[in-house]
Structure formats: C-alpha cells, structure tokens
TINUDO-335504 format. One record per atom (N, C-alpha, C, O): residue number from 1; residue in one letter; atom name; z, x, y. Coordinates in pm, whole numbers, plus 50000, padded with zeros to 5 digits. Last residue first. Layout:
<atoms>
<atom NUM, "a", "CA", <Z, X, Y>> ...
</atoms>
This chain:
<atoms>
<atom 84, "x", "N", <48722, 94673, 10077>> <atom 84, "x", "CA", <48775, 94807, 10047>> <atom 84, "x", "C", <48795, 94887, 10171>> <atom 84, "x", "O", <48839, 95001, 10164>> <atom 83, "x", "N", <48790, 94327, 10020>> <atom 83, "x", "CA", <48737, 94435, 10105>> <atom 83, "x", "C", <48803, 94568, 10071>> <atom 83, "x", "O", <48922, 94575, 10042>> <atom 82, "x", "N", <48755, 94192, 09693>> <atom 82, "x", "CA", <48844, 94225, 09805>> <atom 82, "x", "C", <48784, 94339, 09887>> <atom 82, "x", "O", <48732, 94435, 09831>> <atom 81, "x", "N", <48619, 94097, 09477>> <atom 81, "x", "CA", <48544, 94119, 09600>> <atom 81, "x", "C", <48632, 94153, 09720>> <atom 81, "x", "O", <48588, 94144, 09834>> <atom 80, "x", "N", <48775, 94029, 09266>> <atom 80, "x", "CA", <48712, 94161, 09261>> <atom 80, "x", "C", <48635, 94195, 09387>> <atom 80, "x", "O", <48590, 94309, 09404>> <atom 79, "x", "N", <48843, 93767, 09311>> <atom 79, "x", "CA", <48946, 93868, 09333>> <atom 79, "x", "C", <48890, 94010, 09328>> <atom 79, "x", "O", <48952, 94102, 09381>> <atom 78, "x", "N", <48612, 93627, 09223>> <atom 78, "x", "CA", <48639, 93645, 09366>> <atom 78, "x", "C", <48741, 93755, 09393>> <atom 78, "x", "O", <48726, 93830, 09490>> <atom 77, "x", "N", <48539, 93553, 08969>> <atom 77, "x", "CA", <48541, 93697, 09000>> <atom 77, "x", "C", <48576, 93728, 09145>> <atom 77, "x", "O", <48571, 93844, 09186>> <atom 76, "x", "N", <48552, 93273, 08966>> <atom 76, "x", "CA", <48618, 93349, 08859>> <atom 76, "x", "C", <48636, 93496, 08896>> <atom 76, "x", "O", <48736, 93557, 08860>> <atom 75, "x", "N", <48387, 93215, 09181>> <atom 75, "x", "CA", <48528, 93177, 09187>> <atom 75, "x", "C", <48608, 93257, 09085>> <atom 75, "x", "O", <48718, 93303, 09114>> <atom 74, "x", "N", <48145, 93305, 09075>> <atom 74, "x", "CA", <48201, 93370, 09194>> <atom 74, "x", "C", <48349, 93338, 09207>> <atom 74, "x", "O", <48429, 93426, 09241>> <atom 73, "x", "N", <48113, 93123, 08859>> <atom 73, "x", "CA", <48120, 93267, 08835>> <atom 73, "x", "C", <48186, 93338, 08954>> <atom 73, "x", "O", <48274, 93422, 08934>> <atom 72, "x", "N", <48100, 92876, 08995>> <atom 72, "x", "CA", <48201, 92898, 08892>> <atom 72, "x", "C", <48223, 93048, 08869>> <atom 72, "x", "O", <48337, 93094, 08859>> <atom 71, "x", "N", <47873, 92920, 09152>> <atom 71, "x", "CA", <48002, 92895, 09217>> <atom 71, "x", "C", <48116, 92919, 09119>> <atom 71, "x", "O", <48219, 92977, 09157>> <atom 70, "x", "N", <47682, 92941, 08949>> <atom 70, "x", "CA", <47710, 93057, 09034>> <atom 70, "x", "C", <47844, 93040, 09105>> <atom 70, "x", "O", <47921, 93136, 09117>> <atom 69, "x", "N", <47687, 92678, 08849>> <atom 69, "x", "CA", <47723, 92790, 08762>> <atom 69, "x", "C", <47759, 92913, 08844>> <atom 69, "x", "O", <47857, 92982, 08813>> <atom 68, "x", "N", <47598, 92542, 09078>> <atom 68, "x", "CA", <47729, 92509, 09021>> <atom 68, "x", "C", <47777, 92622, 08930>> <atom 68, "x", "O", <47895, 92659, 08933>> <atom 67, "x", "N", <47344, 92655, 09106>> <atom 67, "x", "CA", <47444, 92676, 09211>> <atom 67, "x", "C", <47584, 92643, 09162>> <atom 67, "x", "O", <47680, 92710, 09200>> <atom 66, "x", "N", <47222, 92558, 08870>> <atom 66, "x", "CA", <47240, 92702, 08890>> <atom 66, "x", "C", <47348, 92729, 08995>> <atom 66, "x", "O", <47433, 92816, 08976>> <atom 65, "x", "N", <47226, 92282, 08920>> <atom 65, "x", "CA", <47295, 92338, 08805>> <atom 65, "x", "C", <47322, 92485, 08820>> <atom 65, "x", "O", <47431, 92533, 08788>> <atom 64, "x", "N", <47066, 92269, 09150>> <atom 64, "x", "CA", <47205, 92223, 09156>> <atom 64, "x", "C", <47286, 92279, 09040>> <atom 64, "x", "O", <47401, 92320, 09058>> <atom 63, "x", "N", <46822, 92362, 09042>> <atom 63, "x", "CA", <46890, 92437, 09149>> <atom 63, "x", "C", <47037, 92398, 09159>> <atom 63, "x", "O", <47123, 92485, 09174>> <atom 62, "x", "N", <46768, 92155, 08859>> <atom 62, "x", "CA", <46782, 92293, 08813>> <atom 62, "x", "C", <46860, 92376, 08916>> <atom 62, "x", "O", <46952, 92449, 08880>> <atom 61, "x", "N", <46750, 91939, 09039>> <atom 61, "x", "CA", <46855, 91938, 08937>> <atom 61, "x", "C", <46877, 92079, 08880>> <atom 61, "x", "O", <46991, 92118, 08856>> <atom 60, "x", "N", <46522, 92008, 09182>> <atom 60, "x", "CA", <46650, 92004, 09252>> <atom 60, "x", "C", <46765, 92007, 09153>> <atom 60, "x", "O", <46868, 92069, 09179>> <atom 59, "x", "N", <46329, 92224, 08960>> <atom 59, "x", "CA", <46363, 92098, 09026>> <atom 59, "x", "C", <46493, 92110, 09104>> <atom 59, "x", "O", <46566, 92209, 09092>> <atom 58, "x", "N", <46077, 92454, 08931>> <atom 58, "x", "CA", <46222, 92439, 08939>> <atom 58, "x", "C", <46252, 92313, 09020>> <atom 58, "x", "O", <46207, 92298, 09134>> <atom 57, "x", "N", <45812, 92511, 08936>> <atom 57, "x", "CA", <45852, 92391, 08862>> <atom 57, "x", "C", <46004, 92372, 08859>> <atom 57, "x", "O", <46053, 92282, 08791>> <atom 56, "x", "N", <45782, 92752, 09064>> <atom 56, "x", "CA", <45748, 92631, 09139>> <atom 56, "x", "C", <45791, 92504, 09067>> <atom 56, "x", "O", <45806, 92400, 09130>> <atom 55, "x", "N", <46062, 92966, 08998>> <atom 55, "x", "CA", <45934, 92909, 08962>> <atom 55, "x", "C", <45908, 92783, 09044>> <atom 55, "x", "O", <46001, 92715, 09087>> <atom 54, "x", "N", <46218, 93238, 09159>> <atom 54, "x", "CA", <46217, 93096, 09126>> <atom 54, "x", "C", <46075, 93049, 09098>> <atom 54, "x", "O", <45981, 93088, 09167>> <atom 53, "x", "N", <46347, 93530, 09057>> <atom 53, "x", "CA", <46222, 93475, 09109>> <atom 53, "x", "C", <46217, 93329, 09064>> <atom 53, "x", "O", <46212, 93301, 08944>> <atom 52, "x", "N", <46608, 93763, 09123>> <atom 52, "x", "CA", <46563, 93633, 09070>> <atom 52, "x", "C", <46432, 93595, 09135>> <atom 52, "x", "O", <46408, 93624, 09252>> <atom 51, "x", "N", <46825, 94040, 09065>> <atom 51, "x", "CA", <46698, 93987, 09114>> <atom 51, "x", "C", <46665, 93855, 09046>> <atom 51, "x", "O", <46690, 93837, 08927>> <atom 50, "x", "N", <47041, 94177, 08968>> <atom 50, "x", "CA", <47066, 94066, 09058>> <atom 50, "x", "C", <46942, 93998, 09111>> <atom 50, "x", "O", <46952, 93906, 09192>> <atom 49, "x", "N", <46996, 94358, 08772>> <atom 49, "x", "CA", <47016, 94414, 08907>> <atom 49, "x", "C", <47037, 94305, 09012>> <atom 49, "x", "O", <47050, 94334, 09130>> <atom 48, "x", "N", <46944, 94201, 08551>> <atom 48, "x", "CA", <47072, 94270, 08559>> <atom 48, "x", "C", <47100, 94329, 08696>> <atom 48, "x", "O", <47216, 94347, 08732>> <atom 47, "x", "N", <46788, 93896, 08649>> <atom 47, "x", "CA", <46779, 94036, 08611>> <atom 47, "x", "C", <46915, 94102, 08631>> <atom 47, "x", "O", <46993, 94062, 08718>> <atom 46, "x", "N", <46924, 93595, 08511>> <atom 46, "x", "CA", <46874, 93669, 08627>> <atom 46, "x", "C", <46861, 93812, 08579>> <atom 46, "x", "O", <46918, 93847, 08476>> <atom 45, "x", "N", <46955, 93297, 08335>> <atom 45, "x", "CA", <46913, 93437, 08330>> <atom 45, "x", "C", <46868, 93483, 08469>> <atom 45, "x", "O", <46786, 93419, 08534>> <atom 44, "x", "N", <47211, 93078, 08239>> <atom 44, "x", "CA", <47114, 93114, 08341>> <atom 44, "x", "C", <47083, 93263, 08332>> <atom 44, "x", "O", <47174, 93346, 08322>> <atom 43, "x", "N", <47426, 92999, 08080>> <atom 43, "x", "CA", <47292, 92951, 08044>> <atom 43, "x", "C", <47184, 92985, 08146>> <atom 43, "x", "O", <47075, 92927, 08141>> <atom 42, "x", "N", <47670, 93108, 08117>> <atom 42, "x", "CA", <47652, 92972, 08170>> <atom 42, "x", "C", <47512, 92917, 08141>> <atom 42, "x", "O", <47483, 92802, 08174>> <atom 41, "x", "N", <47624, 93360, 08021>> <atom 41, "x", "CA", <47718, 93276, 07947>> <atom 41, "x", "C", <47707, 93130, 07991>> <atom 41, "x", "O", <47733, 93038, 07913>> <atom 40, "x", "N", <47464, 93450, 08229>> <atom 40, "x", "CA", <47406, 93434, 08094>> <atom 40, "x", "C", <47493, 93341, 08011>> <atom 40, "x", "O", <47442, 93254, 07940>> <atom 39, "x", "N", <47661, 93462, 08425>> <atom 39, "x", "CA", <47554, 93363, 08438>> <atom 39, "x", "C", <47481, 93343, 08306>> <atom 39, "x", "O", <47441, 93231, 08274>> <atom 38, "x", "N", <47814, 93675, 08322>> <atom 38, "x", "CA", <47874, 93542, 08336>> <atom 38, "x", "C", <47768, 93434, 08349>> <atom 38, "x", "O", <47782, 93326, 08292>> <atom 37, "x", "N", <47626, 93886, 08338>> <atom 37, "x", "CA", <47676, 93842, 08208>> <atom 37, "x", "C", <47738, 93702, 08214>> <atom 37, "x", "O", <47718, 93621, 08124>> <atom 36, "x", "N", <47588, 93895, 08623>> <atom 36, "x", "CA", <47475, 93881, 08531>> <atom 36, "x", "C", <47522, 93825, 08397>> <atom 36, "x", "O", <47465, 93728, 08347>> <atom 35, "x", "N", <47851, 93943, 08703>> <atom 35, "x", "CA", <47783, 93821, 08747>> <atom 35, "x", "C", <47665, 93793, 08654>> <atom 35, "x", "O", <47644, 93679, 08612>> <atom 34, "x", "N", <47890, 94196, 08586>> <atom 34, "x", "CA", <47973, 94082, 08546>> <atom 34, "x", "C", <47907, 93950, 08584>> <atom 34, "x", "O", <47907, 93856, 08505>> <atom 33, "x", "N", <47701, 94346, 08730>> <atom 33, "x", "CA", <47685, 94331, 08586>> <atom 33, "x", "C", <47768, 94213, 08534>> <atom 33, "x", "O", <47722, 94138, 08448>> <atom 32, "x", "N", <47816, 94332, 08984>> <atom 32, "x", "CA", <47682, 94277, 08964>> <atom 32, "x", "C", <47658, 94252, 08815>> <atom 32, "x", "O", <47601, 94149, 08777>> <atom 31, "x", "N", <48049, 94474, 08932>> <atom 31, "x", "CA", <48060, 94331, 08963>> <atom 31, "x", "C", <47924, 94263, 08946>> <atom 31, "x", "O", <47918, 94150, 08899>> <atom 30, "x", "N", <47936, 94726, 08895>> <atom 30, "x", "CA", <48013, 94665, 08786>> <atom 30, "x", "C", <48026, 94515, 08807>> <atom 30, "x", "O", <48017, 94437, 08712>> <atom 29, "x", "N", <47822, 94788, 09139>> <atom 29, "x", "CA", <47734, 94761, 09026>> <atom 29, "x", "C", <47807, 94699, 08908>> <atom 29, "x", "O", <47746, 94627, 08829>> <atom 28, "x", "N", <47913, 94658, 09443>> <atom 28, "x", "CA", <47971, 94719, 09324>> <atom 28, "x", "C", <47882, 94687, 09203>> <atom 28, "x", "O", <47868, 94570, 09167>> <atom 27, "x", "N", <47733, 94732, 09738>> <atom 27, "x", "CA", <47763, 94637, 09630>> <atom 27, "x", "C", <47812, 94712, 09507>> <atom 27, "x", "O", <47758, 94817, 09471>> <atom 26, "x", "N", <47646, 94913, 09919>> <atom 26, "x", "CA", <47791, 94899, 09906>> <atom 26, "x", "C", <47830, 94803, 09793>> <atom 26, "x", "O", <47947, 94794, 09758>> <atom 25, "x", "N", <47376, 94889, 09947>> <atom 25, "x", "CA", <47424, 94998, 09861>> <atom 25, "x", "C", <47575, 94991, 09839>> <atom 25, "x", "O", <47626, 95056, 09748>> <atom 24, "x", "N", <47340, 94699, 10143>> <atom 24, "x", "CA", <47327, 94657, 10003>> <atom 24, "x", "C", <47376, 94764, 09906>> <atom 24, "x", "O", <47415, 94731, 09794>> <atom 23, "x", "N", <47347, 94834, 10383>> <atom 23, "x", "CA", <47468, 94764, 10340>> <atom 23, "x", "C", <47460, 94721, 10194>> <atom 23, "x", "O", <47563, 94707, 10128>> <atom 22, "x", "N", <47092, 94922, 10442>> <atom 22, "x", "CA", <47183, 95016, 10376>> <atom 22, "x", "C", <47312, 94950, 10327>> <atom 22, "x", "O", <47378, 95003, 10238>> <atom 21, "x", "N", <46983, 94703, 10587>> <atom 21, "x", "CA", <46943, 94729, 10448>> <atom 21, "x", "C", <47037, 94823, 10374>> <atom 21, "x", "O", <47060, 94806, 10254>> <atom 20, "x", "N", <47251, 94537, 10764>> <atom 20, "x", "CA", <47142, 94634, 10760>> <atom 20, "x", "C", <47106, 94660, 10614>> <atom 20, "x", "O", <47189, 94641, 10525>> <atom 19, "x", "N", <47436, 94343, 10726>> <atom 19, "x", "CA", <47384, 94358, 10862>> <atom 19, "x", "C", <47265, 94452, 10867>> <atom 19, "x", "O", <47187, 94449, 10962>> <atom 18, "x", "N", <47592, 94118, 10527>> <atom 18, "x", "CA", <47489, 94220, 10525>> <atom 18, "x", "C", <47431, 94227, 10666>> <atom 18, "x", "O", <47383, 94127, 10718>> <atom 17, "x", "N", <47947, 94056, 10558>> <atom 17, "x", "CA", <47806, 94026, 10584>> <atom 17, "x", "C", <47717, 94146, 10562>> <atom 17, "x", "O", <47759, 94261, 10576>> <atom 16, "x", "N", <48203, 94038, 10300>> <atom 16, "x", "CA", <48151, 94055, 10434>> <atom 16, "x", "C", <48002, 94030, 10442>> <atom 16, "x", "O", <47938, 93989, 10344>> <atom 15, "x", "N", <48179, 94184, 09987>> <atom 15, "x", "CA", <48267, 94113, 10079>> <atom 15, "x", "C", <48211, 94138, 10218>> <atom 15, "x", "O", <48176, 94252, 10251>> <atom 14, "x", "N", <47908, 94144, 09757>> <atom 14, "x", "CA", <47974, 94215, 09866>> <atom 14, "x", "C", <48073, 94124, 09936>> <atom 14, "x", "O", <48053, 94003, 09945>> <atom 13, "x", "N", <47674, 94143, 09537>> <atom 13, "x", "CA", <47817, 94109, 09538>> <atom 13, "x", "C", <47893, 94196, 09637>> <atom 13, "x", "O", <47937, 94306, 09605>> <atom 12, "x", "N", <47374, 94019, 09603>> <atom 12, "x", "CA", <47448, 94140, 09635>> <atom 12, "x", "C", <47597, 94104, 09639>> <atom 12, "x", "O", <47641, 94042, 09735>> <atom 11, "x", "N", <47082, 93899, 09452>> <atom 11, "x", "CA", <47224, 93876, 09476>> <atom 11, "x", "C", <47292, 94011, 09498>> <atom 11, "x", "O", <47271, 94105, 09421>> <atom 10, "x", "N", <46763, 93833, 09579>> <atom 10, "x", "CA", <46849, 93928, 09510>> <atom 10, "x", "C", <46993, 93901, 09551>> <atom 10, "x", "O", <47023, 93883, 09669>> <atom 9, "x", "N", <46459, 93642, 09544>> <atom 9, "x", "CA", <46587, 93674, 09604>> <atom 9, "x", "C", <46665, 93770, 09518>> <atom 9, "x", "O", <46637, 93787, 09399>> <atom 8, "x", "N", <46168, 93460, 09607>> <atom 8, "x", "CA", <46223, 93585, 09555>> <atom 8, "x", "C", <46355, 93614, 09623>> <atom 8, "x", "O", <46364, 93612, 09746>> <atom 7, "x", "N", <46047, 93248, 09728>> <atom 7, "x", "CA", <46113, 93221, 09601>> <atom 7, "x", "C", <46171, 93347, 09536>> <atom 7, "x", "O", <46218, 93342, 09423>> <atom 6, "x", "N", <46101, 93362, 10055>> <atom 6, "x", "CA", <46036, 93262, 09971>> <atom 6, "x", "C", <46114, 93238, 09843>> <atom 6, "x", "O", <46234, 93210, 09848>> <atom 5, "x", "N", <46289, 93654, 10027>> <atom 5, "x", "CA", <46191, 93579, 10104>> <atom 5, "x", "C", <46122, 93482, 10008>> <atom 5, "x", "O", <46089, 93518, 09895>> <atom 4, "x", "N", <46615, 93809, 10048>> <atom 4, "x", "CA", <46490, 93769, 09986>> <atom 4, "x", "C", <46400, 93698, 10082>> <atom 4, "x", "O", <46429, 93683, 10201>> <atom 3, "x", "N", <46959, 93837, 09961>> <atom 3, "x", "CA", <46847, 93873, 10046>> <atom 3, "x", "C", <46721, 93826, 09975>> <atom 3, "x", "O", <46723, 93804, 09853>> <atom 2, "x", "N", <47295, 93715, 09963>> <atom 2, "x", "CA", <47162, 93725, 09904>> <atom 2, "x", "C", <47063, 93774, 10010>> <atom 2, "x", "O", <47082, 93754, 10130>> <atom 1, "x", "N", <47640, 93750, 09886>> <atom 1, "x", "CA", <47531, 93762, 09980>> <atom 1, "x", "C", <47399, 93766, 09902>> <atom 1, "x", "O", <47394, 93816, 09790>> 
</atoms>
C-alpha cells in the first residue's frame, strides 16, 4: 500500500487495504526495513521509513525500472505479508 500526494509517497507494507490513517501503524517495521534494503540492492534508494519524493526529471523509463524492482522485492517478501 502507498499513501501520498503529488510526487510525495510512502510505502506501507501491509496486507489488506488502508482505510484510515491509524491503519498505517499496523505495518511491520521489519518488513519495511527489508524492502528498503532490497531496493538498495536493486539500485533504488528510498528512506528507511518508506518515504519517497520523486523528482521532476524522473522519466517513464526510471519509473518502469523502479516498479519492476519493487515488484521483484514484493514477490520475494510476499510470504511475510500474511494477514495476522
């Protein structure tokens, strides 16, 4: 799940939907750290807390590459997102 506005967004590793701001507190900080480290390994930097700010010079190719890396990371860690 992500939240944000415009070019600012935050990744929340959660199973299910975000319905209220308090739902973000249910995200597992260990999984957030794994996503951060896995994306670094893929060549993409986000803040350790899941925050990202996109630059105006980000191209469609940059976005496609990031989304492919994120899909790889989420697929790798999907088993950790089992509902609790």
